[in-house]
C-alpha positions as CSV (number, residue, x, y, z in Angstrom):
1,M,-21.1,65.3,109.9
2,I,-24.1,63.4,111.4
3,L,-26.4,66.3,110.7
4,F,-25.1,66.5,107.1
5,L,-25.9,62.8,106.5
6,N,-29.3,63.1,108.1
7,V,-30.1,66.1,105.8
8,N,-29.1,64.0,102.8
9,L,-31.1,61.1,104.0
10,T,-34.2,63.2,104.5
11,G,-33.8,64.6,101.0
12,E,-33.6,61.1,99.5
13,L,-36.7,60.0,101.4
14,K,-38.6,63.0,100.2
15,E,-37.5,62.3,96.6
16,K,-38.6,58.6,96.9
17,A,-42.0,59.7,98.4
18,S,-42.5,62.2,95.6
19,L,-41.7,59.6,92.9
20,E,-44.2,57.2,94.6
21,E,-46.9,59.8,94.3
22,L,-46.2,60.1,90.7
23,R,-46.5,56.3,90.3
24,Q,-49.8,56.3,92.0
25,K,-51.0,58.9,89.5
26,G,-50.1,56.5,86.7
27,L,-46.8,57.8,85.4
28,P,-44.2,55.1,84.3
29,V,-41.6,56.5,86.6
30,K,-39.0,53.8,85.8
31,S,-39.3,54.4,82.1
32,M,-39.0,58.1,82.6
33,E,-35.9,57.8,84.8
34,N,-34.4,55.5,82.1
35,A,-35.1,58.2,79.6
36,G,-33.2,60.7,81.6
37,I,-36.3,62.7,82.6
38,S,-36.0,64.7,85.9
39,K,-38.6,64.5,88.6
40,E,-39.5,68.2,87.9
41,D,-40.3,67.4,84.3
42,M,-42.1,64.2,85.3
43,E,-44.6,66.3,87.1
44,K,-45.3,68.3,84.0
45,Y,-46.6,65.2,82.2
46,L,-49.6,65.2,84.6
47,V,-51.0,68.1,82.7
48,F,-52.2,65.7,79.9
49,W,-51.6,62.2,81.3
50,E,-55.3,61.3,81.8
51,D,-56.0,62.5,78.2
52,L,-53.8,59.8,76.6
53,K,-55.8,57.1,74.8
54,C,-53.9,55.5,71.9
55,F,-50.7,55.0,70.1
56,P,-50.4,57.5,67.2
57,V,-49.7,55.2,64.3
58,A,-52.0,52.4,63.1
59,G,-51.6,49.3,60.9
60,R,-53.6,48.5,57.9
61,I,-56.4,46.1,58.3
62,N,-54.7,43.6,55.8
63,A,-51.4,43.7,57.7
64,R,-52.1,42.8,61.3
65,T,-48.6,41.9,62.1
66,E,-47.5,45.5,61.4
67,T,-44.9,46.9,63.8
68,F,-43.5,50.4,64.3
69,S,-40.1,51.3,65.7
70,Y,-38.8,54.4,67.5
71,E,-35.9,55.3,69.7
72,N,-35.2,57.8,72.4
73,S,-33.6,60.5,70.1
74,W,-34.5,63.3,72.5
75,H,-32.1,66.3,72.1
76,E,-30.0,64.6,69.4
77,K,-28.4,67.2,67.1
78,R,-30.2,68.2,63.9
79,H,-28.8,70.4,61.2
80,Y,-31.4,71.5,58.7
81,G,-32.2,75.1,59.2
82,G,-29.2,75.5,61.6
83,E,-27.9,73.7,64.6
84,R,-30.7,72.6,66.9
85,F,-31.9,69.8,69.2
86,H,-34.4,67.2,68.3
87,E,-37.6,68.0,70.4
88,G,-39.6,64.9,69.8
89,C,-39.6,61.2,68.8
90,D,-39.6,59.7,65.3
91,I,-41.7,56.6,64.6
92,F,-40.8,54.5,61.5
93,P,-43.1,51.9,59.9
94,K,-41.9,48.4,58.9
95,E,-42.4,49.2,55.2
96,S,-41.1,52.5,53.9
97,K,-44.4,53.7,52.5
98,T,-46.0,57.1,52.3
99,D,-49.7,57.9,52.4
100,Y,-50.4,54.4,53.7
101,Y,-50.3,54.3,57.6
102,P,-52.9,56.2,59.4
103,I,-51.8,58.8,62.0
104,L,-54.3,58.8,65.0
105,S,-55.0,61.6,67.5
106,M,-53.6,60.3,70.8
107,T,-56.2,62.3,72.7
108,E,-59.4,64.1,72.1
109,G,-59.0,67.8,71.7
110,R,-59.1,70.6,69.2
111,V,-57.1,71.5,66.2
112,E,-54.8,74.4,67.1
113,K,-52.4,74.5,64.2
114,I,-52.5,73.0,60.7
115,G,-50.7,73.4,57.4
116,W,-47.1,73.5,56.1
117,L,-43.9,74.2,58.1
118,P,-40.5,74.1,56.5
119,L,-39.2,71.7,59.2
120,G,-42.3,69.7,59.8
121,G,-43.9,69.5,56.3
122,Y,-47.6,69.0,56.5
123,R,-48.3,69.0,60.2
124,I,-51.2,69.2,62.6
125,G,-51.3,70.3,66.3
126,I,-54.0,69.1,68.7
127,R,-54.5,70.7,72.1
128,S,-55.9,68.1,74.6
129,P,-58.4,69.0,77.3
130,G,-55.8,69.0,80.0
131,G,-53.6,71.4,78.0
132,G,-51.0,69.2,76.2
133,Y,-50.1,70.2,72.7
134,F,-49.5,67.2,70.5
135,Y,-47.6,67.9,67.3
136,Y,-47.8,65.4,64.4
137,A,-45.4,66.2,61.5
138,H,-44.2,65.1,58.1
139,L,-47.7,63.9,57.1
140,S,-48.2,62.9,53.4
141,S,-51.8,64.1,53.5
142,Y,-54.7,65.0,55.8
143,A,-57.7,62.7,56.4
144,E,-60.1,65.6,56.3
145,D,-60.2,69.3,55.5
146,F,-59.4,70.2,59.0
147,S,-59.6,73.8,60.3
148,E,-58.3,75.5,63.4
149,G,-60.8,75.0,66.3
150,D,-62.3,71.7,64.9
151,K,-62.9,69.1,67.6
152,V,-61.2,65.6,67.2
153,K,-61.8,62.4,69.1
154,A,-59.1,60.1,70.5
155,G,-58.3,57.6,67.8
156,E,-59.6,59.7,65.0
157,I,-57.5,59.6,61.8
158,L,-55.7,62.9,61.3
159,G,-53.7,62.1,58.2
160,F,-51.2,59.6,56.9
161,L,-47.5,59.0,57.6
162,G,-45.2,60.6,55.1
163,D,-41.9,62.3,54.2
164,T,-42.8,65.9,53.7
165,G,-40.7,68.8,55.0
166,Y,-37.2,70.3,55.0
167,G,-38.1,72.8,52.2
168,E,-40.8,74.8,50.6
169,E,-44.4,73.5,50.6
170,G,-44.6,70.3,48.8
171,T,-41.1,69.1,49.4
172,R,-40.9,65.3,49.8
173,G,-38.3,62.6,50.0
174,K,-35.6,64.3,52.0
175,F,-35.7,61.5,54.6
176,P,-37.4,58.1,55.1
177,P,-41.2,58.1,55.8
178,H,-41.9,58.5,59.5
179,L,-44.0,60.4,62.0
180,H,-42.3,63.1,64.1
181,L,-44.2,63.4,67.4
182,G,-43.8,66.4,69.6
183,I,-45.5,67.1,73.0
184,Y,-45.5,70.5,74.6
185,I,-47.2,72.3,77.5
186,A,-47.6,76.0,78.1
187,E,-45.8,77.6,81.0
188,K,-45.5,81.1,82.3
189,E,-41.9,81.3,81.3
190,R,-42.2,79.5,78.0
191,E,-45.2,79.2,75.7
192,E,-44.1,75.8,74.4
193,Y,-42.2,73.7,76.9
194,P,-41.1,70.5,75.2
195,L,-41.4,67.1,76.9
196,N,-39.8,63.8,75.7
197,P,-42.5,61.7,74.1
198,Y,-40.5,58.5,74.3
199,P,-41.9,57.1,77.6
200,V,-45.4,58.2,76.5
201,L,-45.1,56.0,73.4
202,Q,-43.8,53.1,75.5
203,F,-46.6,53.5,77.9
204,L,-49.3,53.5,75.2
205,Q,-47.8,50.7,73.2
206,E,-47.6,48.4,76.2
207,R,-51.2,49.1,77.4
208,Q,-53.4,49.0,74.4
209,K,-54.5,46.7,71.7
210,N,-53.2,47.6,68.2
211,F,-55.5,49.7,65.9
212,F,-56.1,48.7,62.4
213,Y,-57.8,50.6,59.5
């Protein structure tokens, strides 16, 4: 019994030490724990953590009190296109407007995917230098005529928040305007391993000044 307790205690101490190492590397461990993220998944965020620069939605220059809301909807059930889990976080503007709020690249990187998806509408995917893939979906329009391989800077406008998707190309209005943000990394067992963006958004929103355009 004493040996059993000592083994458990040793395991707890190792766990605490590992979490402290993640804190020292800049991860918001407490927020991640509150979001239900395991230590093993926390480590995966290190792939792109140093690449993160800015919150992905900006206010308009004439509306400096603009606020955006989002919740931890990770793995909530979705039904369009069949039963599935929500692999991302939805960010909603104060005013339900399309083609109005700029969507910013959270990191520098390269355009890896762009164009229409039945689920995501007009979307753009940016691969950061560390290897994180940032998926911005339901855009109303693009800021430029982007092509795969184009370089983008952190804070660059990718497009504008919208309500496209859930149908053939051009479908709009099936849901309130919002940005769906997904974050993925590549692994040997899985090309696109999804990570919960919620603590990333909290981290960026708490640590930066708001952007206005």
